[in-house]
Backbone as JSON, one array per atom type, in Angstrom:
{
  "sequence": "MSNQVDSAPRSLNHEVVKISSGRLLLIDQFMLSNSQFIDAVGEALKAKDDEGLLKSIRRFGGDLLSVDSGELKVYRDPAQLLLFVSSREFENSDEVVSAISTQREEGIVATSHIFIDTRCLVFVDVDFLSKKEVASEYAELRDSDDKAARDFIRSNGGAVRYGFNRLGDELGVFKLTPGGETIYCLWPDLA",
  "N": [[32.66, 78.62, 133.61], [34.85, 80.56, 135.72], [37.31, 80.81, 137.24], [38.46, 82.63, 138.0], [39.6, 85.06, 140.56], [38.62, 86.76, 143.4], [39.48, 90.17, 143.78], [38.69, 92.62, 144.89], [39.14, 95.15, 147.3], [39.4, 94.57, 150.43], [37.35, 94.88, 153.47], [37.4, 96.3, 156.29], [35.44, 95.62, 159.18], [34.89, 98.28, 161.77], [35.0, 99.1, 165.53], [33.97, 102.27, 167.28], [35.44, 104.52, 169.26], [35.32, 107.07, 171.67], [37.24, 109.93, 173.06], [37.68, 111.91, 175.1], [40.05, 112.87, 176.64], [42.6, 112.32, 175.7], [43.83, 110.26, 176.59], [43.96, 106.87, 176.19], [43.0, 103.98, 177.7], [43.82, 100.53, 177.63], [42.67, 97.47, 178.17], [41.77, 93.97, 179.62], [38.81, 93.17, 179.98], [37.75, 91.86, 182.01], [38.86, 93.63, 184.21], [37.74, 95.82, 184.33], [35.92, 95.52, 186.04], [37.41, 94.74, 188.41], [37.81, 94.77, 191.74], [40.98, 95.48, 193.28], [41.8, 96.7, 190.95], [40.14, 98.74, 189.79], [40.51, 100.2, 192.22], [43.33, 100.74, 192.88], [43.62, 102.14, 190.19], [42.29, 104.16, 190.46], [42.76, 105.92, 192.85], [45.15, 106.63, 191.71], [44.36, 108.61, 190.06], [43.0, 110.01, 191.5], [44.94, 111.51, 192.76], [46.5, 112.74, 190.39], [48.71, 111.31, 189.59], [50.16, 110.2, 187.01], [52.57, 108.55, 186.03], [52.24, 106.93, 188.28], [49.3, 106.25, 187.5], [49.67, 105.17, 184.54], [51.73, 102.84, 185.77], [50.12, 101.33, 187.6], [48.22, 100.7, 185.67], [49.41, 98.92, 183.92], [50.46, 97.21, 185.65], [48.2, 95.62, 186.01], [48.15, 93.84, 183.51], [47.3, 95.87, 181.39], [47.33, 98.73, 179.01], [48.32, 102.32, 178.55], [47.55, 104.43, 176.06], [48.6, 107.8, 175.04], [47.1, 109.99, 172.94], [45.35, 111.6, 170.28], [42.35, 113.84, 170.7], [38.92, 112.93, 170.36], [37.17, 110.9, 167.84], [38.08, 107.43, 167.56], [38.94, 104.63, 165.48], [38.25, 101.54, 166.06], [39.75, 98.92, 164.77], [39.8, 95.16, 163.53], [42.0, 92.82, 162.25], [41.37, 89.07, 161.78], [42.95, 87.55, 160.14], [45.3, 88.71, 160.07], [45.82, 88.45, 162.47], [45.83, 90.66, 163.93], [45.15, 93.99, 165.46], [44.43, 97.28, 165.16], [44.37, 100.68, 165.93], [43.48, 103.97, 164.78], [42.61, 107.14, 163.57], [41.62, 107.46, 161.29], [39.3, 106.48, 159.01], [39.37, 103.8, 156.98], [38.89, 103.14, 153.73], [39.7, 101.04, 152.21], [41.53, 98.45, 153.28], [43.4, 96.77, 152.53], [45.54, 98.65, 152.15], [46.35, 99.92, 153.93], [47.02, 97.86, 156.18], [48.99, 96.57, 154.8], [50.78, 98.38, 154.97], [51.43, 98.34, 157.31], [52.43, 95.23, 157.86], [54.29, 95.34, 156.47], [56.33, 97.19, 157.92], [56.0, 95.33, 160.56], [57.25, 93.17, 159.52], [59.85, 94.02, 159.14], [60.59, 93.81, 161.95], [59.95, 95.36, 164.29], [59.73, 96.8, 167.58], [58.14, 95.95, 170.14], [56.39, 98.19, 172.43], [55.27, 97.89, 174.7], [53.4, 95.49, 176.68], [50.11, 93.86, 176.32], [47.95, 91.59, 178.31], [45.47, 89.25, 177.72], [42.81, 87.94, 179.7], [40.34, 86.95, 178.91], [39.42, 87.02, 176.67], [38.43, 88.95, 175.48], [39.18, 92.54, 174.57], [38.89, 95.62, 176.09], [38.73, 98.84, 174.86], [38.96, 102.28, 176.26], [38.04, 105.66, 177.32], [40.51, 106.74, 179.73], [38.9, 108.13, 181.72], [36.69, 107.08, 182.2], [37.24, 105.53, 183.98], [36.73, 107.18, 186.32], [34.58, 107.75, 186.92], [32.49, 106.72, 189.31], [30.11, 105.81, 189.4], [29.43, 104.78, 187.11], [31.41, 102.99, 186.53], [31.01, 100.85, 188.68], [28.07, 100.07, 188.03], [28.85, 99.11, 185.62], [30.82, 96.69, 186.51], [28.4, 95.17, 187.83], [26.56, 94.4, 185.84], [29.02, 92.88, 184.21], [29.18, 90.73, 186.23], [26.76, 89.39, 185.95], [26.06, 89.02, 183.17], [28.11, 88.84, 180.45], [27.37, 89.81, 177.57], [25.75, 92.2, 177.92], [27.15, 93.78, 179.72], [29.54, 94.35, 177.94], [28.16, 95.68, 176.04], [27.5, 97.85, 177.26], [29.95, 98.99, 177.74], [30.49, 100.17, 175.06], [28.47, 101.04, 174.94], [28.74, 103.72, 176.48], [30.73, 104.75, 175.01], [32.96, 103.69, 174.47], [34.75, 100.84, 173.16], [34.95, 97.23, 172.37], [37.1, 94.33, 171.49], [37.35, 91.32, 170.28], [40.1, 88.83, 171.27], [42.42, 86.96, 169.81], [43.02, 84.32, 170.46], [40.89, 82.31, 172.25], [42.09, 81.04, 174.72], [42.95, 82.92, 175.56], [45.24, 86.11, 175.11], [48.44, 86.97, 174.81], [49.79, 90.71, 173.65], [51.87, 92.15, 171.78], [52.49, 96.09, 172.0], [52.83, 98.56, 169.69], [53.73, 101.14, 167.74], [53.24, 103.03, 165.17], [53.92, 104.84, 162.17], [52.82, 105.03, 159.56], [52.8, 106.56, 156.41], [53.04, 108.78, 157.75], [51.1, 109.12, 159.61], [50.07, 108.25, 162.62], [49.28, 105.1, 163.96], [47.98, 102.78, 166.37], [48.93, 99.69, 167.05], [48.2, 96.12, 167.61], [49.68, 92.99, 168.56], [50.37, 89.32, 168.23], [53.09, 88.71, 169.99], [54.75, 87.45, 171.26], [56.1, 84.26, 172.28]],
  "CA": [[32.47, 79.13, 135.25], [35.39, 81.36, 135.76], [38.42, 80.71, 138.1], [38.89, 84.11, 138.38], [39.42, 85.4, 142.11], [37.93, 88.37, 143.66], [40.65, 91.08, 143.84], [38.29, 93.91, 145.44], [40.0, 95.59, 148.77], [38.93, 94.19, 151.92], [37.04, 95.48, 153.97], [37.4, 95.35, 157.59], [34.58, 96.69, 160.47], [35.47, 98.93, 163.08], [34.03, 100.09, 166.47], [34.48, 103.47, 167.86], [36.03, 104.69, 170.92], [35.41, 108.65, 171.9], [38.17, 110.15, 173.74], [38.5, 113.51, 175.48], [41.32, 113.11, 177.93], [44.09, 111.92, 175.53], [44.5, 108.65, 177.12], [43.21, 105.91, 175.76], [43.17, 102.53, 178.03], [43.65, 99.44, 176.5], [42.93, 96.23, 179.2], [41.07, 92.69, 179.57], [37.46, 93.69, 180.49], [37.43, 91.56, 183.52], [39.73, 94.46, 185.06], [37.11, 96.89, 184.95], [35.07, 94.72, 187.42], [38.32, 94.1, 189.3], [37.7, 96.04, 192.53], [41.92, 96.2, 193.0], [42.28, 97.5, 189.85], [39.61, 99.89, 190.05], [40.78, 101.17, 193.68], [44.85, 101.33, 192.14], [43.77, 103.33, 189.56], [41.55, 105.61, 191.07], [43.79, 106.7, 193.78], [46.14, 107.7, 190.82], [43.62, 110.01, 189.0], [42.38, 110.96, 192.25], [46.18, 112.31, 192.86], [46.91, 113.13, 189.25], [49.65, 110.75, 189.16], [50.74, 109.63, 185.75], [53.53, 108.01, 186.52], [51.24, 105.66, 189.08], [48.37, 105.42, 187.08], [50.48, 103.93, 184.09], [51.85, 101.62, 186.66], [48.87, 100.64, 187.68], [47.26, 99.7, 184.49], [50.44, 97.71, 183.44], [50.51, 95.73, 186.67], [47.31, 94.58, 185.32], [47.76, 93.92, 181.97], [46.72, 96.56, 180.02], [48.74, 99.75, 178.81], [47.88, 103.71, 178.52], [48.11, 105.12, 175.2], [48.52, 109.2, 174.59], [46.26, 109.89, 171.87], [44.55, 112.59, 169.88], [40.71, 113.51, 171.38], [37.93, 112.54, 168.76], [36.76, 109.71, 167.49], [39.3, 106.81, 167.39], [38.2, 103.83, 165.28], [39.46, 100.32, 166.44], [40.06, 97.47, 163.45], [40.58, 93.89, 163.81], [41.81, 91.87, 161.0], [42.13, 87.97, 162.34], [43.68, 86.5, 159.37], [46.43, 88.78, 159.69], [46.11, 88.54, 164.03], [46.31, 92.26, 164.22], [44.13, 94.94, 166.17], [45.33, 98.08, 165.23], [43.83, 101.85, 166.57], [43.72, 105.19, 164.02], [41.48, 108.11, 163.59], [40.98, 107.17, 160.18], [38.49, 105.15, 158.44], [39.73, 102.96, 155.82], [37.67, 102.49, 152.65], [40.68, 100.02, 151.75], [42.08, 97.83, 154.65], [44.57, 96.26, 152.34], [46.54, 99.31, 152.01], [46.75, 99.95, 155.82], [47.34, 96.35, 156.44], [50.27, 95.76, 153.85], [51.81, 98.71, 155.6], [51.75, 97.32, 159.38], [53.1, 93.93, 157.46], [55.92, 95.98, 155.94], [57.11, 97.1, 159.59], [56.16, 94.27, 161.29], [58.4, 92.01, 158.74], [61.11, 94.69, 159.69], [60.8, 93.42, 163.3], [59.88, 96.56, 165.13], [59.93, 96.72, 168.77], [56.69, 96.39, 171.2], [56.82, 99.74, 173.42], [54.45, 97.25, 176.13], [52.21, 94.46, 176.26], [48.67, 93.43, 176.83], [47.51, 90.3, 178.69], [43.63, 89.28, 177.9], [42.65, 86.03, 179.78], [39.13, 86.44, 178.71], [39.59, 86.61, 175.23], [37.87, 90.59, 175.35], [40.2, 93.62, 175.22], [38.17, 96.92, 176.21], [39.3, 100.06, 174.87], [37.95, 103.41, 177.16], [38.73, 106.68, 177.51], [40.45, 106.49, 180.63], [38.19, 109.12, 182.4], [35.59, 105.97, 182.28], [37.31, 104.64, 185.62], [36.57, 108.3, 187.21], [32.97, 107.58, 187.15], [32.07, 105.46, 190.11], [28.68, 105.12, 189.26], [29.72, 103.97, 185.62], [32.32, 101.52, 186.57], [30.21, 100.0, 189.68], [27.15, 99.21, 186.91], [29.56, 97.69, 184.71], [30.8, 95.58, 187.55], [27.46, 95.12, 188.26], [26.29, 93.74, 184.45], [29.88, 91.93, 184.19], [28.6, 89.42, 187.11], [25.52, 88.54, 185.46], [25.66, 89.04, 181.77], [28.82, 89.45, 179.63], [27.09, 90.69, 176.66], [25.39, 93.24, 178.68], [28.54, 94.5, 180.39], [30.38, 94.6, 176.78], [27.24, 96.41, 175.56], [27.22, 98.76, 177.93], [31.03, 100.02, 177.47], [30.0, 100.46, 173.82], [27.07, 102.94, 175.24], [29.46, 104.33, 176.99], [31.8, 105.75, 174.6], [34.05, 102.83, 174.68], [34.93, 99.7, 172.19], [35.23, 95.96, 172.7], [37.52, 93.66, 170.15], [37.94, 89.91, 170.49], [41.31, 88.61, 170.58], [42.5, 86.15, 168.74], [43.09, 82.94, 170.8], [39.88, 81.72, 172.76], [42.21, 80.65, 176.0], [43.82, 84.51, 176.29], [46.73, 86.25, 174.61], [49.39, 88.26, 175.1], [49.66, 90.86, 172.59], [52.72, 93.5, 171.91], [51.72, 96.98, 171.87], [53.39, 98.82, 168.75], [53.2, 102.62, 167.44], [53.58, 102.84, 163.84], [53.71, 106.06, 161.18], [52.88, 104.62, 157.67], [52.51, 107.56, 155.98], [53.4, 110.12, 159.16], [50.17, 109.47, 160.24], [50.39, 107.4, 164.15], [48.52, 104.18, 164.23], [48.58, 101.97, 167.42], [49.06, 98.42, 166.34], [48.49, 95.3, 168.72], [49.62, 91.68, 167.83], [50.81, 88.16, 169.37], [54.86, 88.5, 169.2], [55.68, 86.23, 172.65], [56.48, 82.73, 172.27]],
  "C": [[34.0, 79.58, 134.92], [36.32, 80.8, 137.52], [38.85, 81.6, 138.5], [38.87, 84.61, 140.24], [39.04, 87.18, 142.1], [38.91, 89.39, 144.05], [39.81, 92.63, 144.37], [39.06, 93.72, 146.47], [38.65, 94.99, 149.4], [38.48, 94.96, 152.69], [36.85, 95.26, 155.19], [36.47, 96.26, 158.95], [35.37, 97.03, 161.61], [34.63, 99.11, 164.0], [34.69, 101.38, 166.62], [34.44, 103.75, 168.89], [36.06, 105.87, 170.99], [36.36, 108.52, 172.9], [38.15, 111.87, 174.13], [39.78, 113.59, 176.33], [42.31, 113.2, 177.55], [44.31, 111.28, 175.72], [43.37, 107.81, 176.74], [43.6, 104.62, 176.77], [42.81, 101.16, 177.51], [43.41, 98.22, 178.24], [41.82, 95.34, 179.1], [39.85, 93.46, 180.33], [36.98, 92.94, 181.32], [38.22, 92.91, 184.21], [38.78, 95.59, 185.57], [36.15, 96.72, 185.78], [36.0, 94.26, 188.37], [38.38, 94.95, 190.54], [39.61, 96.32, 192.94], [42.54, 96.62, 191.93], [41.8, 98.9, 189.68], [40.43, 101.14, 191.41], [42.32, 101.75, 193.32], [44.37, 102.49, 191.44], [43.34, 104.8, 189.28], [42.25, 106.62, 192.04], [44.69, 107.15, 192.86], [45.35, 108.77, 189.93], [43.14, 110.52, 190.01], [43.74, 112.18, 192.77], [46.56, 112.65, 191.61], [48.1, 112.24, 188.9], [50.09, 110.16, 188.54], [51.34, 108.88, 185.58], [53.03, 106.47, 186.99], [50.28, 105.2, 188.2], [49.1, 104.63, 185.8], [50.83, 102.68, 184.62], [51.27, 100.62, 186.77], [48.49, 99.7, 186.72], [48.57, 98.78, 183.92], [50.29, 96.92, 184.45], [49.45, 94.84, 186.37], [47.19, 94.26, 184.39], [47.5, 95.2, 180.95], [47.84, 97.8, 179.62], [47.67, 101.07, 178.74], [48.28, 104.49, 177.41], [47.41, 106.97, 175.06], [48.11, 109.4, 173.13], [45.6, 111.19, 171.54], [42.81, 112.76, 170.54], [39.97, 113.35, 170.23], [37.36, 111.2, 168.77], [37.86, 108.63, 166.98], [38.61, 105.18, 166.93], [39.97, 102.67, 165.43], [38.92, 98.95, 165.51], [40.49, 96.44, 163.97], [40.5, 92.78, 162.41], [42.38, 90.89, 161.82], [42.89, 87.41, 161.59], [45.45, 87.53, 159.42], [47.12, 88.92, 161.79], [46.65, 89.61, 164.45], [45.23, 93.29, 164.54], [45.01, 96.02, 165.48], [43.77, 99.8, 165.48], [44.17, 103.08, 165.34], [42.12, 106.23, 164.08], [40.9, 107.99, 161.99], [40.02, 106.04, 159.94], [39.05, 104.97, 157.38], [38.96, 102.49, 155.22], [38.3, 101.48, 152.18], [41.71, 99.54, 152.53], [43.12, 97.19, 154.1], [46.04, 96.91, 152.4], [47.13, 99.77, 153.35], [47.58, 98.64, 156.3], [48.82, 96.12, 155.94], [51.17, 96.91, 154.57], [52.28, 98.67, 156.95], [52.73, 96.97, 158.56], [54.24, 94.43, 157.51], [56.58, 96.3, 157.15], [56.92, 96.18, 160.31], [57.25, 93.74, 160.61], [60.12, 92.96, 159.53], [61.51, 94.63, 161.4], [60.86, 94.67, 164.07], [59.31, 95.81, 166.33], [58.97, 96.94, 169.49], [57.37, 97.51, 172.49], [55.94, 98.87, 174.91], [53.59, 95.7, 175.65], [50.86, 94.31, 176.85], [48.66, 91.95, 177.29], [46.06, 90.26, 178.71], [43.96, 87.66, 178.26], [41.05, 86.21, 179.17], [38.43, 86.79, 177.46], [38.74, 88.59, 174.29], [38.75, 91.28, 176.04], [39.03, 94.88, 175.12], [39.16, 97.92, 176.08], [38.14, 101.83, 174.72], [38.93, 104.22, 177.0], [38.99, 106.31, 179.13], [39.57, 106.98, 182.06], [36.86, 107.97, 182.48], [35.79, 105.44, 183.34], [37.0, 105.63, 186.6], [35.47, 108.06, 187.58], [32.67, 106.34, 188.11], [31.34, 104.85, 189.55], [28.7, 104.42, 187.85], [30.49, 102.68, 185.83], [31.69, 100.57, 187.73], [29.17, 99.72, 188.7], [27.69, 98.44, 185.79], [29.83, 96.85, 185.52], [29.51, 94.86, 187.84], [27.03, 93.87, 187.01], [27.36, 92.39, 184.2], [29.4, 90.5, 185.15], [27.55, 88.65, 186.51], [25.47, 88.44, 183.89], [26.67, 89.44, 180.72], [28.16, 90.07, 178.69], [26.57, 91.97, 177.15], [26.3, 93.98, 178.97], [28.97, 95.19, 178.57], [29.15, 95.42, 175.97], [27.32, 97.77, 176.22], [28.58, 99.73, 177.89], [30.8, 100.25, 176.12], [29.12, 101.63, 173.98], [27.83, 103.88, 175.69], [30.74, 105.06, 176.22], [33.45, 104.71, 174.01], [33.73, 101.67, 173.33], [35.16, 98.26, 173.14], [35.72, 94.84, 171.86], [37.86, 92.36, 170.97], [39.58, 89.68, 170.33], [41.47, 87.69, 170.11], [42.76, 84.56, 169.03], [42.31, 83.01, 172.2], [40.29, 81.65, 174.78], [43.59, 82.0, 176.57], [45.07, 84.63, 175.2], [47.0, 87.15, 175.16], [50.42, 88.93, 173.89], [50.87, 92.09, 172.66], [51.62, 94.71, 171.22], [52.69, 98.26, 170.76], [53.03, 100.57, 168.27], [54.03, 102.54, 166.23], [52.81, 103.8, 163.12], [54.01, 105.74, 159.89], [52.62, 106.34, 157.36], [52.53, 109.1, 156.89], [52.13, 110.18, 160.01], [50.09, 107.83, 161.94], [48.94, 106.25, 163.8], [48.99, 102.93, 165.48], [48.19, 100.59, 167.11], [48.27, 96.89, 167.6], [48.89, 93.65, 168.45], [50.35, 90.26, 168.39], [52.37, 88.33, 169.08], [55.61, 88.15, 170.83], [55.5, 85.41, 172.22], [55.27, 82.29, 173.11]]
}
């Protein structure tokens, strides 16, 4: 019997989020059914007030990222307490996780923070919130069946990923450019 360690590259699963507006919303799943959040964001969207939109989203613990339109992959590495968003699909996750870890150890500063109370973080195109009937259907599902509500997000082009602590997370948002490619990363950076 051999004690040889398997050195095959790790594979991380991912979820896909579809972006048409160029703006990726990251928010606790509960907020998508919170009428105060929906009203505040709805007013900013209707007024085309980008500054007010970002301020409202951050007030409720989320963030809004400028991204390229198209499909983004949302990866989760529980061993590294790391979530990251990229337009690329990685066959060998060790390569990208290593590049992220290097920048992480260099003490990069977060651009903002995400606060997750329900353990699930939603990644959706911000235009999801401008569709009243979709947001209303999500709120109804969320009141009765969490899993069905998460599946609804996914069926409408979003992604839902668990955080790392069942009691909630405070995650820093970091914009990294390993190899010239933009990757948004989230990891716990507050005590």
